[in-house]
PDB file of N, CA, C, O and CB in Angstrom:
ATOM      1  N   UNK A   1     113.471  77.341 100.281  1.00  0.00           N
ATOM      2  CA  UNK A   1     113.956  78.460 101.063  1.00  0.00           C
ATOM      3  C   UNK A   1     114.497  79.531 100.113  1.00  0.00           C
ATOM      4  O   UNK A   1     115.108  79.241  99.085  1.00  0.00           O
ATOM      5  CB  UNK A   1     115.046  78.001 102.070  1.00  0.00           C
ATOM      6  N   UNK A   2     114.253  80.735 100.493  1.00  0.00           N
ATOM      7  CA  UNK A   2     114.599  81.891  99.670  1.00  0.00           C
ATOM      8  C   UNK A   2     115.880  82.553 100.200  1.00  0.00           C
ATOM      9  O   UNK A   2     116.097  82.609 101.410  1.00  0.00           O
ATOM     10  CB  UNK A   2     113.430  82.909  99.646  1.00  0.00           C
ATOM     11  N   UNK A   3     116.719  83.051  99.294  1.00  0.00           N
ATOM     12  CA  UNK A   3     117.897  83.817  99.689  1.00  0.00           C
ATOM     13  C   UNK A   3     117.610  85.283  99.392  1.00  0.00           C
ATOM     14  O   UNK A   3     117.321  85.657  98.255  1.00  0.00           O
ATOM     15  CB  UNK A   3     119.191  83.322  98.939  1.00  0.00           C
ATOM     16  N   UNK A   4     117.694  86.093 100.419  1.00  0.00           N
ATOM     17  CA  UNK A   4     117.462  87.532 100.278  1.00  0.00           C
ATOM     18  C   UNK A   4     118.807  88.241 100.362  1.00  0.00           C
ATOM     19  O   UNK A   4     119.813  87.647 100.749  1.00  0.00           O
ATOM     20  CB  UNK A   4     116.474  88.064 101.377  1.00  0.00           C
ATOM     21  N   UNK A   5     118.810  89.528  99.990  1.00  0.00           N
ATOM     22  CA  UNK A   5     120.066  90.266 100.043  1.00  0.00           C
ATOM     23  C   UNK A   5     119.834  91.751 100.242  1.00  0.00           C
ATOM     24  O   UNK A   5     118.715  92.250 100.122  1.00  0.00           O
ATOM     25  CB  UNK A   5     120.865  90.036  98.777  1.00  0.00           C
ATOM     26  N   UNK A   6     120.915  92.441 100.550  1.00  0.00           N
ATOM     27  CA  UNK A   6     120.896  93.884 100.777  1.00  0.00           C
ATOM     28  C   UNK A   6     121.640  94.630  99.665  1.00  0.00           C
ATOM     29  O   UNK A   6     122.124  95.740  99.887  1.00  0.00           O
ATOM     30  CB  UNK A   6     121.515  94.215 102.141  1.00  0.00           C
ATOM     31  N   UNK A   7     121.737  94.032  98.475  1.00  0.00           N
ATOM     32  CA  UNK A   7     122.531  94.630  97.401  1.00  0.00           C
ATOM     33  C   UNK A   7     122.090  96.039  97.035  1.00  0.00           C
ATOM     34  O   UNK A   7     122.915  96.947  96.943  1.00  0.00           O
ATOM     35  CB  UNK A   7     122.465  93.762  96.184  1.00  0.00           C
ATOM     36  N   UNK A   8     120.808  96.220  96.830  1.00  0.00           N
ATOM     37  CA  UNK A   8     120.318  97.536  96.402  1.00  0.00           C
ATOM     38  C   UNK A   8     120.681  98.608  97.428  1.00  0.00           C
ATOM     39  O   UNK A   8     121.132  99.696  97.070  1.00  0.00           O
ATOM     40  CB  UNK A   8     118.788  97.500  96.189  1.00  0.00           C
ATOM     41  N   UNK A   9     120.482  98.293  98.691  1.00  0.00           N
ATOM     42  CA  UNK A   9     120.812  99.218  99.779  1.00  0.00           C
ATOM     43  C   UNK A   9     122.315  99.535  99.795  1.00  0.00           C
ATOM     44  O   UNK A   9     122.708 100.698  99.892  1.00  0.00           O
ATOM     45  CB  UNK A   9     120.380  98.622 101.136  1.00  0.00           C
ATOM     46  N   UNK A  10     123.137  98.502  99.701  1.00  0.00           N
ATOM     47  CA  UNK A  10     124.584  98.701  99.741  1.00  0.00           C
ATOM     48  C   UNK A  10     125.088  99.456  98.514  1.00  0.00           C
ATOM     49  O   UNK A  10     125.993 100.285  98.616  1.00  0.00           O
ATOM     50  CB  UNK A  10     125.293  97.360  99.849  1.00  0.00           C
ATOM     51  N   UNK A  11     124.497  99.166  97.356  1.00  0.00           N
ATOM     52  CA  UNK A  11     124.872  99.888  96.131  1.00  0.00           C
ATOM     53  C   UNK A  11     124.585 101.371  96.271  1.00  0.00           C
ATOM     54  O   UNK A  11     125.420 102.212  95.940  1.00  0.00           O
ATOM     55  CB  UNK A  11     124.122  99.323  94.916  1.00  0.00           C
ATOM     56  N   UNK A  12     123.381 101.684  96.771  1.00  0.00           N
ATOM     57  CA  UNK A  12     122.981 103.084  96.943  1.00  0.00           C
ATOM     58  C   UNK A  12     123.913 103.794  97.922  1.00  0.00           C
ATOM     59  O   UNK A  12     124.326 104.930  97.692  1.00  0.00           O
ATOM     60  CB  UNK A  12     121.522 103.173  97.437  1.00  0.00           C
ATOM     61  N   UNK A  13     124.231 103.118  99.000  1.00  0.00           N
ATOM     62  CA  UNK A  13     125.117 103.689 100.014  1.00  0.00           C
ATOM     63  C   UNK A  13     126.508 103.969  99.437  1.00  0.00           C
ATOM     64  O   UNK A  13     127.177 104.918  99.846  1.00  0.00           O
ATOM     65  CB  UNK A  13     125.226 102.744 101.220  1.00  0.00           C
ATOM     66  N   UNK A  14     126.930 103.145  98.495  1.00  0.00           N
ATOM     67  CA  UNK A  14     128.255 103.288  97.882  1.00  0.00           C
ATOM     68  C   UNK A  14     128.227 104.097  96.589  1.00  0.00           C
ATOM     69  O   UNK A  14     129.251 104.245  95.922  1.00  0.00           O
ATOM     70  CB  UNK A  14     128.842 101.922  97.605  1.00  0.00           C
ATOM     71  N   UNK A  15     127.057 104.621  96.237  1.00  0.00           N
ATOM     72  CA  UNK A  15     126.894 105.387  94.988  1.00  0.00           C
ATOM     73  C   UNK A  15     127.350 104.611  93.758  1.00  0.00           C
ATOM     74  O   UNK A  15     128.022 105.155  92.882  1.00  0.00           O
ATOM     75  CB  UNK A  15     127.669 106.690  95.073  1.00  0.00           C
ATOM     76  N   UNK A  16     126.979 103.339  93.702  1.00  0.00           N
ATOM     77  CA  UNK A  16     127.304 102.491  92.557  1.00  0.00           C
ATOM     78  C   UNK A  16     126.043 102.208  91.755  1.00  0.00           C
ATOM     79  O   UNK A  16     124.974 101.983  92.323  1.00  0.00           O
ATOM     80  CB  UNK A  16     127.962 101.171  93.017  1.00  0.00           C
ATOM     81  N   UNK A  17     126.171 102.220  90.443  1.00  0.00           N
ATOM     82  CA  UNK A  17     125.060 101.782  89.598  1.00  0.00           C
ATOM     83  C   UNK A  17     125.134 100.261  89.489  1.00  0.00           C
ATOM     84  O   UNK A  17     126.121  99.646  89.891  1.00  0.00           O
ATOM     85  CB  UNK A  17     125.109 102.463  88.175  1.00  0.00           C
ATOM     86  N   UNK A  18     124.079  99.665  88.939  1.00  0.00           N
ATOM     87  CA  UNK A  18     124.113  98.222  88.693  1.00  0.00           C
ATOM     88  C   UNK A  18     125.256  97.890  87.747  1.00  0.00           C
ATOM     89  O   UNK A  18     125.924  96.870  87.916  1.00  0.00           O
ATOM     90  CB  UNK A  18     122.766  97.728  88.109  1.00  0.00           C
ATOM     91  N   UNK A  19     125.485  98.735  86.761  1.00  0.00           N
ATOM     92  CA  UNK A  19     126.574  98.507  85.808  1.00  0.00           C
ATOM     93  C   UNK A  19     127.932  98.581  86.505  1.00  0.00           C
ATOM     94  O   UNK A  19     128.804  97.747  86.260  1.00  0.00           O
ATOM     95  CB  UNK A  19     126.509  99.534  84.663  1.00  0.00           C
ATOM     96  N   UNK A  20     128.110  99.578  87.374  1.00  0.00           N
ATOM     97  CA  UNK A  20     129.368  99.711  88.117  1.00  0.00           C
ATOM     98  C   UNK A  20     129.663  98.438  88.912  1.00  0.00           C
ATOM     99  O   UNK A  20     130.768  97.899  88.858  1.00  0.00           O
ATOM    100  CB  UNK A  20     129.311 100.931  89.065  1.00  0.00           C
ATOM    101  N   UNK A  21     128.659  97.972  89.646  1.00  0.00           N
ATOM    102  CA  UNK A  21     128.846  96.776  90.470  1.00  0.00           C
ATOM    103  C   UNK A  21     129.120  95.560  89.600  1.00  0.00           C
ATOM    104  O   UNK A  21     129.982  94.743  89.924  1.00  0.00           O
ATOM    105  CB  UNK A  21     127.615  96.527  91.350  1.00  0.00           C
ATOM    106  N   UNK A  22     128.393  95.438  88.500  1.00  0.00           N
ATOM    107  CA  UNK A  22     128.590  94.280  87.625  1.00  0.00           C
ATOM    108  C   UNK A  22     130.026  94.242  87.091  1.00  0.00           C
ATOM    109  O   UNK A  22     130.628  93.173  86.997  1.00  0.00           O
ATOM    110  CB  UNK A  22     127.584  94.313  86.452  1.00  0.00           C
ATOM    111  N   UNK A  23     130.565  95.404  86.746  1.00  0.00           N
ATOM    112  CA  UNK A  23     131.948  95.454  86.239  1.00  0.00           C
ATOM    113  C   UNK A  23     132.953  95.104  87.331  1.00  0.00           C
ATOM    114  O   UNK A  23     133.956  94.444  87.063  1.00  0.00           O
ATOM    115  CB  UNK A  23     132.262  96.849  85.672  1.00  0.00           C
ATOM    116  N   UNK A  24     132.692  95.538  88.551  1.00  0.00           N
ATOM    117  CA  UNK A  24     133.611  95.247  89.660  1.00  0.00           C
ATOM    118  C   UNK A  24     133.658  93.757  89.996  1.00  0.00           C
ATOM    119  O   UNK A  24     134.700  93.250  90.413  1.00  0.00           O
ATOM    120  CB  UNK A  24     133.203  96.037  90.898  1.00  0.00           C
ATOM    121  N   UNK A  25     132.538  93.054  89.819  1.00  0.00           N
ATOM    122  CA  UNK A  25     132.501  91.639  90.202  1.00  0.00           C
ATOM    123  C   UNK A  25     132.540  90.689  89.010  1.00  0.00           C
ATOM    124  O   UNK A  25     132.544  89.471  89.188  1.00  0.00           O
ATOM    125  CB  UNK A  25     131.264  91.366  91.012  1.00  0.00           C
ATOM    126  N   UNK A  26     132.570  91.240  87.791  1.00  0.00           N
ATOM    127  CA  UNK A  26     132.751  90.403  86.601  1.00  0.00           C
ATOM    128  C   UNK A  26     131.522  89.655  86.121  1.00  0.00           C
ATOM    129  O   UNK A  26     131.627  88.528  85.637  1.00  0.00           O
ATOM    130  CB  UNK A  26     133.802  89.428  86.863  1.00  0.00           C
ATOM    131  N   UNK A  27     130.351  90.278  86.253  1.00  0.00           N
ATOM    132  CA  UNK A  27     129.121  89.678  85.734  1.00  0.00           C
ATOM    133  C   UNK A  27     128.392  90.727  84.893  1.00  0.00           C
ATOM    134  O   UNK A  27     128.837  91.870  84.798  1.00  0.00           O
ATOM    135  CB  UNK A  27     128.207  89.152  86.899  1.00  0.00           C
ATOM    136  N   UNK A  28     127.283  90.338  84.293  1.00  0.00           N
ATOM    137  CA  UNK A  28     126.500  91.298  83.513  1.00  0.00           C
ATOM    138  C   UNK A  28     125.615  92.124  84.444  1.00  0.00           C
ATOM    139  O   UNK A  28     125.359  91.738  85.584  1.00  0.00           O
ATOM    140  CB  UNK A  28     125.636  90.569  82.449  1.00  0.00           C
ATOM    141  N   UNK A  29     125.160  93.252  83.945  1.00  0.00           N
ATOM    142  CA  UNK A  29     124.234  94.085  84.705  1.00  0.00           C
ATOM    143  C   UNK A  29     122.954  93.310  84.990  1.00  0.00           C
ATOM    144  O   UNK A  29     122.349  93.459  86.052  1.00  0.00           O
ATOM    145  CB  UNK A  29     123.919  95.391  83.942  1.00  0.00           C
ATOM    146  N   UNK A  30     122.550  92.482  84.034  1.00  0.00           N
ATOM    147  CA  UNK A  30     121.327  91.697  84.214  1.00  0.00           C
ATOM    148  C   UNK A  30     121.446  90.734  85.403  1.00  0.00           C
ATOM    149  O   UNK A  30     120.456  90.462  86.081  1.00  0.00           O
ATOM    150  CB  UNK A  30     121.011  90.912  82.932  1.00  0.00           C
ATOM    151  N   UNK A  31     122.639  90.227  85.651  1.00  0.00           N
ATOM    152  CA  UNK A  31     122.846  89.357  86.811  1.00  0.00           C
ATOM    153  C   UNK A  31     122.606  90.140  88.097  1.00  0.00           C
ATOM    154  O   UNK A  31     121.988  89.629  89.032  1.00  0.00           O
ATOM    155  CB  UNK A  31     124.275  88.758  86.801  1.00  0.00           C
ATOM    156  N   UNK A  32     123.090  91.373  88.146  1.00  0.00           N
ATOM    157  CA  UNK A  32     122.871  92.217  89.324  1.00  0.00           C
ATOM    158  C   UNK A  32     121.377  92.498  89.494  1.00  0.00           C
ATOM    159  O   UNK A  32     120.859  92.456  90.610  1.00  0.00           O
ATOM    160  CB  UNK A  32     123.664  93.548  89.203  1.00  0.00           C
ATOM    161  N   UNK A  33     120.688  92.783  88.394  1.00  0.00           N
ATOM    162  CA  UNK A  33     119.235  93.006  88.433  1.00  0.00           C
ATOM    163  C   UNK A  33     118.547  91.777  89.024  1.00  0.00           C
ATOM    164  O   UNK A  33     117.698  91.902  89.907  1.00  0.00           O
ATOM    165  CB  UNK A  33     118.676  93.313  87.005  1.00  0.00           C
ATOM    166  N   UNK A  34     118.911  90.593  88.538  1.00  0.00           N
ATOM    167  CA  UNK A  34     118.303  89.343  89.015  1.00  0.00           C
ATOM    168  C   UNK A  34     118.605  89.092  90.485  1.00  0.00           C
ATOM    169  O   UNK A  34     117.740  88.624  91.226  1.00  0.00           O
ATOM    170  CB  UNK A  34     118.796  88.165  88.181  1.00  0.00           C
ATOM    171  N   UNK A  35     119.820  89.397  90.911  1.00  0.00           N
ATOM    172  CA  UNK A  35     120.170  89.253  92.321  1.00  0.00           C
ATOM    173  C   UNK A  35     119.299  90.163  93.178  1.00  0.00           C
ATOM    174  O   UNK A  35     118.756  89.739  94.199  1.00  0.00           O
ATOM    175  CB  UNK A  35     121.659  89.568  92.546  1.00  0.00           C
ATOM    176  N   UNK A  36     119.173  91.416  92.755  1.00  0.00           N
ATOM    177  CA  UNK A  36     118.392  92.374  93.534  1.00  0.00           C
ATOM    178  C   UNK A  36     116.917  91.999  93.593  1.00  0.00           C
ATOM    179  O   UNK A  36     116.254  92.240  94.602  1.00  0.00           O
ATOM    180  CB  UNK A  36     118.542  93.764  92.951  1.00  0.00           C
ATOM    181  N   UNK A  37     116.404  91.414  92.526  1.00  0.00           N
ATOM    182  CA  UNK A  37     115.009  90.971  92.501  1.00  0.00           C
ATOM    183  C   UNK A  37     114.804  89.702  93.315  1.00  0.00           C
ATOM    184  O   UNK A  37     113.676  89.375  93.686  1.00  0.00           O
ATOM    185  CB  UNK A  37     114.557  90.741  91.068  1.00  0.00           C
ATOM    186  N   UNK A  38     115.880  88.991  93.591  1.00  0.00           N
ATOM    187  CA  UNK A  38     115.775  87.737  94.323  1.00  0.00           C
ATOM    188  C   UNK A  38     115.469  86.537  93.448  1.00  0.00           C
ATOM    189  O   UNK A  38     115.076  85.484  93.948  1.00  0.00           O
ATOM    190  CB  UNK A  38     114.730  87.857  95.362  1.00  0.00           C
ATOM    191  N   UNK A  39     115.649  86.692  92.136  1.00  0.00           N
ATOM    192  CA  UNK A  39     115.371  85.590  91.214  1.00  0.00           C
ATOM    193  C   UNK A  39     116.619  84.786  90.877  1.00  0.00           C
ATOM    194  O   UNK A  39     116.548  83.811  90.128  1.00  0.00           O
ATOM    195  CB  UNK A  39     114.752  86.123  89.940  1.00  0.00           C
ATOM    196  N   UNK A  40     117.758  85.189  91.424  1.00  0.00           N
ATOM    197  CA  UNK A  40     119.016  84.497  91.153  1.00  0.00           C
ATOM    198  C   UNK A  40     119.793  84.370  92.450  1.00  0.00           C
ATOM    199  O   UNK A  40     119.951  85.345  93.184  1.00  0.00           O
ATOM    200  CB  UNK A  40     119.854  85.247  90.078  1.00  0.00           C
ATOM    201  N   UNK A  41     120.275  83.173  92.730  1.00  0.00           N
ATOM    202  CA  UNK A  41     121.099  82.926  93.912  1.00  0.00           C
ATOM    203  C   UNK A  41     122.551  82.888  93.443  1.00  0.00           C
ATOM    204  O   UNK A  41     122.892  82.108  92.554  1.00  0.00           O
ATOM    205  CB  UNK A  41     120.689  81.580  94.647  1.00  0.00           C
ATOM    206  N   UNK A  42     123.410  83.721  94.029  1.00  0.00           N
ATOM    207  CA  UNK A  42     124.794  83.802  93.550  1.00  0.00           C
ATOM    208  C   UNK A  42     125.616  82.568  93.906  1.00  0.00           C
ATOM    209  O   UNK A  42     125.344  81.871  94.884  1.00  0.00           O
ATOM    210  CB  UNK A  42     125.464  85.033  94.118  1.00  0.00           C
ATOM    211  N   UNK A  43     126.619  82.327  93.090  1.00  0.00           N
ATOM    212  CA  UNK A  43     127.603  81.291  93.432  1.00  0.00           C
ATOM    213  C   UNK A  43     128.399  81.798  94.629  1.00  0.00           C
ATOM    214  O   UNK A  43     128.360  82.985  94.952  1.00  0.00           O
ATOM    215  CB  UNK A  43     128.555  80.955  92.209  1.00  0.00           C
ATOM    216  N   UNK A  44     129.100  80.915  95.266  1.00  0.00           N
ATOM    217  CA  UNK A  44     129.934  81.312  96.403  1.00  0.00           C
ATOM    218  C   UNK A  44     130.984  82.325  95.958  1.00  0.00           C
ATOM    219  O   UNK A  44     131.234  83.305  96.660  1.00  0.00           O
ATOM    220  CB  UNK A  44     130.613  80.078  97.039  1.00  0.00           C
ATOM    221  N   UNK A  45     131.597  82.100  94.807  1.00  0.00           N
ATOM    222  CA  UNK A  45     132.623  83.018  94.310  1.00  0.00           C
ATOM    223  C   UNK A  45     132.041  84.410  94.062  1.00  0.00           C
ATOM    224  O   UNK A  45     132.662  85.409  94.426  1.00  0.00           O
ATOM    225  CB  UNK A  45     133.249  82.470  93.018  1.00  0.00           C
ATOM    226  N   UNK A  46     130.874  84.487  93.456  1.00  0.00           N
ATOM    227  CA  UNK A  46     130.247  85.780  93.213  1.00  0.00           C
ATOM    228  C   UNK A  46     129.910  86.462  94.542  1.00  0.00           C
ATOM    229  O   UNK A  46     130.145  87.660  94.699  1.00  0.00           O
ATOM    230  CB  UNK A  46     128.975  85.613  92.351  1.00  0.00           C
ATOM    231  N   UNK A  47     129.371  85.719  95.484  1.00  0.00           N
ATOM    232  CA  UNK A  47     129.056  86.286  96.797  1.00  0.00           C
ATOM    233  C   UNK A  47     130.320  86.810  97.478  1.00  0.00           C
ATOM    234  O   UNK A  47     130.292  87.858  98.122  1.00  0.00           O
ATOM    235  CB  UNK A  47     128.369  85.233  97.689  1.00  0.00           C
ATOM    236  N   UNK A  48     131.419  86.087  97.336  1.00  0.00           N
ATOM    237  CA  UNK A  48     132.699  86.528  97.914  1.00  0.00           C
ATOM    238  C   UNK A  48     133.184  87.817  97.246  1.00  0.00           C
ATOM    239  O   UNK A  48     133.669  88.726  97.920  1.00  0.00           O
ATOM    240  CB  UNK A  48     133.769  85.421  97.766  1.00  0.00           C
ATOM    241  N   UNK A  49     133.052  87.888  95.928  1.00  0.00           N
ATOM    242  CA  UNK A  49     133.470  89.089  95.202  1.00  0.00           C
ATOM    243  C   UNK A  49     132.631  90.302  95.614  1.00  0.00           C
ATOM    244  O   UNK A  49     133.160  91.398  95.798  1.00  0.00           O
ATOM    245  CB  UNK A  49     133.361  88.861  93.684  1.00  0.00           C
ATOM    246  N   UNK A  50     131.336  90.099  95.755  1.00  0.00           N
ATOM    247  CA  UNK A  50     130.456  91.184  96.187  1.00  0.00           C
ATOM    248  C   UNK A  50     130.812  91.610  97.607  1.00  0.00           C
ATOM    249  O   UNK A  50     130.827  92.800  97.920  1.00  0.00           O
ATOM    250  CB  UNK A  50     128.974  90.752  96.107  1.00  0.00           C
ATOM    251  N   UNK A  51     131.094  90.640  98.456  1.00  0.00           N
ATOM    252  CA  UNK A  51     131.499  90.905  99.828  1.00  0.00           C
ATOM    253  C   UNK A  51     132.759  91.769  99.870  1.00  0.00           C
ATOM    254  O   UNK A  51     132.858  92.680 100.692  1.00  0.00           O
ATOM    255  CB  UNK A  51     131.733  89.590 100.576  1.00  0.00           C
ATOM    256  N   UNK A  52     133.708  91.493  99.001  1.00  0.00           N
ATOM    257  CA  UNK A  52     134.944  92.285  98.936  1.00  0.00           C
ATOM    258  C   UNK A  52     134.671  93.721  98.494  1.00  0.00           C
ATOM    259  O   UNK A  52     135.250  94.662  99.037  1.00  0.00           O
ATOM    260  CB  UNK A  52     135.944  91.629  97.977  1.00  0.00           C
ATOM    261  N   UNK A  53     133.794  93.887  97.514  1.00  0.00           N
ATOM    262  CA  UNK A  53     133.469  95.236  97.023  1.00  0.00           C
ATOM    263  C   UNK A  53     132.910  96.098  98.159  1.00  0.00           C
ATOM    264  O   UNK A  53     133.323  97.245  98.329  1.00  0.00           O
ATOM    265  CB  UNK A  53     132.446  95.161  95.854  1.00  0.00           C
ATOM    266  N   UNK A  54     131.981  95.550  98.928  1.00  0.00           N
ATOM    267  CA  UNK A  54     131.321  96.320  99.982  1.00  0.00           C
ATOM    268  C   UNK A  54     132.031  96.208 101.332  1.00  0.00           C
ATOM    269  O   UNK A  54     131.631  96.861 102.296  1.00  0.00           O
ATOM    270  CB  UNK A  54     129.890  95.863 100.127  1.00  0.00           C
ATOM    271  N   UNK A  55     133.077  95.389 101.407  1.00  0.00           N
ATOM    272  CA  UNK A  55     133.837  95.167 102.641  1.00  0.00           C
ATOM    273  C   UNK A  55     132.896  94.814 103.803  1.00  0.00           C
ATOM    274  O   UNK A  55     132.969  95.364 104.901  1.00  0.00           O
ATOM    275  CB  UNK A  55     134.673  96.422 102.993  1.00  0.00           C
ATOM    276  N   UNK A  56     132.018  93.870 103.490  1.00  0.00           N
ATOM    277  CA  UNK A  56     131.063  93.344 104.468  1.00  0.00           C
ATOM    278  C   UNK A  56     131.144  91.825 104.421  1.00  0.00           C
ATOM    279  O   UNK A  56     131.407  91.262 103.359  1.00  0.00           O
ATOM    280  CB  UNK A  56     129.597  93.846 104.178  1.00  0.00           C
ATOM    281  N   UNK A  57     130.923  91.143 105.553  1.00  0.00           N
ATOM    282  CA  UNK A  57     130.872  89.683 105.525  1.00  0.00           C
ATOM    283  C   UNK A  57     129.702  89.210 104.648  1.00  0.00           C
ATOM    284  O   UNK A  57     128.669  89.876 104.575  1.00  0.00           O
ATOM    285  CB  UNK A  57     130.737  89.116 106.964  1.00  0.00           C
ATOM    286  N   UNK A  58     129.869  88.081 103.998  1.00  0.00           N
ATOM    287  CA  UNK A  58     128.827  87.545 103.120  1.00  0.00           C
ATOM    288  C   UNK A  58     127.483  87.465 103.841  1.00  0.00           C
ATOM    289  O   UNK A  58     126.449  87.818 103.275  1.00  0.00           O
ATOM    290  CB  UNK A  58     129.228  86.159 102.603  1.00  0.00           C
ATOM    291  N   UNK A  59     127.500  87.001 105.090  1.00  0.00           N
ATOM    292  CA  UNK A  59     126.242  86.816 105.813  1.00  0.00           C
ATOM    293  C   UNK A  59     125.554  88.137 106.177  1.00  0.00           C
ATOM    294  O   UNK A  59     124.389  88.134 106.574  1.00  0.00           O
ATOM    295  CB  UNK A  59     126.496  86.018 107.068  1.00  0.00           C
ATOM    296  N   UNK A  60     126.257  89.253 106.048  1.00  0.00           N
ATOM    297  CA  UNK A  60     125.636  90.569 106.261  1.00  0.00           C
ATOM    298  C   UNK A  60     125.000  91.090 104.970  1.00  0.00           C
ATOM    299  O   UNK A  60     124.253  92.068 104.995  1.00  0.00           O
ATOM    300  CB  UNK A  60     126.682  91.580 106.781  1.00  0.00           C
ATOM    301  N   UNK A  61     125.298  90.435 103.841  1.00  0.00           N
ATOM    302  CA  UNK A  61     124.750  90.833 102.547  1.00  0.00           C
ATOM    303  C   UNK A  61     123.646  89.864 102.112  1.00  0.00           C
ATOM    304  O   UNK A  61     122.575  90.282 101.674  1.00  0.00           O
ATOM    305  CB  UNK A  61     125.868  90.890 101.482  1.00  0.00           C
ATOM    306  N   UNK A  62     123.924  88.572 102.239  1.00  0.00           N
ATOM    307  CA  UNK A  62     122.979  87.532 101.826  1.00  0.00           C
ATOM    308  C   UNK A  62     122.495  86.782 103.052  1.00  0.00           C
ATOM    309  O   UNK A  62     123.282  86.457 103.941  1.00  0.00           O
ATOM    310  CB  UNK A  62     123.627  86.555 100.808  1.00  0.00           C
ATOM    311  N   UNK A  63     121.189  86.506 103.098  1.00  0.00           N
ATOM    312  CA  UNK A  63     120.627  85.795 104.248  1.00  0.00           C
ATOM    313  C   UNK A  63     119.406  84.990 103.805  1.00  0.00           C
ATOM    314  O   UNK A  63     118.796  85.274 102.775  1.00  0.00           O
ATOM    315  CB  UNK A  63     120.245  86.789 105.383  1.00  0.00           C
ATOM    316  N   UNK A  64     119.068  83.991 104.599  1.00  0.00           N
ATOM    317  CA  UNK A  64     117.921  83.145 104.283  1.00  0.00           C
ATOM    318  C   UNK A  64     116.646  83.893 104.586  1.00  0.00           C
ATOM    319  O   UNK A  64     116.525  84.570 105.607  1.00  0.00           O
ATOM    320  CB  UNK A  64     117.969  81.823 105.068  1.00  0.00           C
ATOM    321  N   UNK A  65     115.676  83.757 103.660  1.00  0.00           N
ATOM    322  CA  UNK A  65     114.356  84.343 103.888  1.00  0.00           C
ATOM    323  C   UNK A  65     113.576  83.485 104.862  1.00  0.00           C
ATOM    324  O   UNK A  65     114.029  82.410 105.255  1.00  0.00           O
ATOM    325  CB  UNK A  65     113.582  84.495 102.564  1.00  0.00           C
ATOM    326  N   UNK A  66     112.420  83.952 105.244  1.00  0.00           N
ATOM    327  CA  UNK A  66     111.629  83.213 106.232  1.00  0.00           C
ATOM    328  C   UNK A  66     110.792  82.091 105.628  1.00  0.00           C
ATOM    329  O   UNK A  66     110.138  81.342 106.354  1.00  0.00           O
ATOM    330  CB  UNK A  66     110.726  84.159 106.961  1.00  0.00           C
ATOM    331  N   UNK A  67     110.813  81.971 104.291  1.00  0.00           N
ATOM    332  CA  UNK A  67     110.109  80.883 103.640  1.00  0.00           C
ATOM    333  C   UNK A  67     108.608  81.099 103.499  1.00  0.00           C
ATOM    334  O   UNK A  67     107.892  80.192 103.076  1.00  0.00           O
ATOM    335  CB  UNK A  67     110.349  79.636 104.386  1.00  0.00           C
ATOM    336  N   UNK A  68     108.125  82.285 103.848  1.00  0.00           N
ATOM    337  CA  UNK A  68     106.685  82.573 103.754  1.00  0.00           C
ATOM    338  C   UNK A  68     106.318  83.061 102.380  1.00  0.00           C
ATOM    339  O   UNK A  68     105.150  83.352 102.119  1.00  0.00           O
ATOM    340  CB  UNK A  68     106.270  83.605 104.792  1.00  0.00           C
TER     341      UNK A  68
END
């Protein structure tokens, strides 16, 4: 099963660069790139930190893909 996310959309809406977001949540820019590409599934703590930045519930940012 795949985990999808709305990071790129939320970043754009908040006028944040990948670097800005990475600094706010304490990871590298490359981690944000991997999250946006869907090649990295965040830890619960990272998902919580991202949720706080965008003031959105985790499930509104990260969701299960359809598996196709």
